[in-house]
N, C-alpha and C positions, 0 to 999 in steps of 0.2 A: 570608469570601472575601477572597483577596488577589490583588494584581496587581504583578508585578515584572518588569523587563527590564534586562539588562546589555548583552549583545552576542551574536550568533549562536553563537559557539563556547563560550559560558559553560555552556550546558546544552542538552539536547534541547528543553526547554520554551521557552527563548529562541530556539532555531533555528526552532521552529514559529511563534512570535510574529513573527520576522523574515520568514519566508516568506509569512505572511498579511497582513503590514503592520500588525500590532497592536503598534506600538512607541511610541505616543504616550500618556503617562499621563493626558492630558487628554481622550482619546477612546478609552477602553478598549472592547474588543470581547468578550474572553473572560477569565474568571478563571483563575488558576494551576491551581486544582483541576480545572477543566474540561479544560484542556490536558493535565494529568497523566493524567486518565482516558483521553483520546484516545490518548495514548502507550502506555497499557496495552492498548488495543484493536488497534492497528496495528503492523506490523512495522518501520516506519522513519518518520523525521520527515516525509518527503514525503507518505506516506499519511496520517499524523496531520494534517498541514496541510491536505491535500485534504478530509479528513473535517471539519475545523474550518470550512473555507470552505463546504461543503455545509450545515453547521448554520447558519452566518451567512446564507447565501442563504435558507434556510427562515425564519429570523427576520425578514429584511427582506421576504420575500414576504407576510408577515402585515400589514405596514405599508401604509398607503394613501397615495396622492398627496394632498397638502394644498395648497390655494390660499387665500391671504388677500390681498385687494387685488391688487397686482401681483407678490406674492411666491408662488412655487410650489416645493414640495419634492416630488421624485419618488423614492420608495423603491424603485420597480420597477427603476430603473437600478442602484442599489446591489446589489439582489438578483441582477441579471443579471451584474454584474461579479464577484461572489463565485462564482457558478456557473461562469463562464468560468475564473476562477483555480483553482477546484477541479479542473476538467478538465486544465488545464495542469500542476498539481502531480501529478495521478494519472499523467500521461504521464512526468513526471520520475521518479516512483517506479518505473515499469516500466523505465526506462533505467538506474537505479542499483541495481536488484536484482542481487545477486551470482549468479554462475554456480554451479549445483550442483557439488559436489565428488564425484568418482568414489569408489566404495568398493572395498575389497579383497575379492575373492571367493575366489580360490584360487591357490596357487603351483605346485602339481603337478597332473598329470592325475588321480592317485589322490584328491587332496583335492577336486578339482572333482567327480569322480564320487560321492564320499562326501556332499558337500554337495547334489548333485542328488537323492540317494536319501533325504535327511533330510526327512521330512514335516512337521517342526515349523517349517521355514523358509518364508518367502514366496519363491516362485519367479517369475521373469519370465514374462510371457505369451508371449513369443517367444524362441526359442533357435536357435542355429546347427544346421542340418540338420533342422529340424522338417518341412520339405517333401520330404525325401528319400523315395523310394519303393523300399524294399529288394527288393520282389517283382519289379521290372522292371530294377533296376540303374540307373535314370535318376534325375537330380536335378531337383527342381522339379516343376511339375505341370501 
């Protein structure tokens, strides 16, 4: 297992590390191979980072609060912080998702009618004029 970090623009892996705060080689949270796998599962770095934070929250949820004398370590707080960061990154992912690109359907009326009659194509559930009532001459219903 390996751990490397350069800067956020160096790679998607480094961007995920930057977003989750895993940039200190003396306090590593995830291995490179784990982040690479997350990047294969998600559609962008924000979703991969959110997923990483959910995994880290689960990891720290298993830890217990420890007290020795006057020293106390609470892992529940760390778990909560990663859970909150996961939610923030998921929101960022929604805001950065690209807008769907429209597709070309037909240039002429004849082409549109031919495509409409082609049963091998997926057709939209709704179409212009679907509520027309030719028997009464009225539109809508």
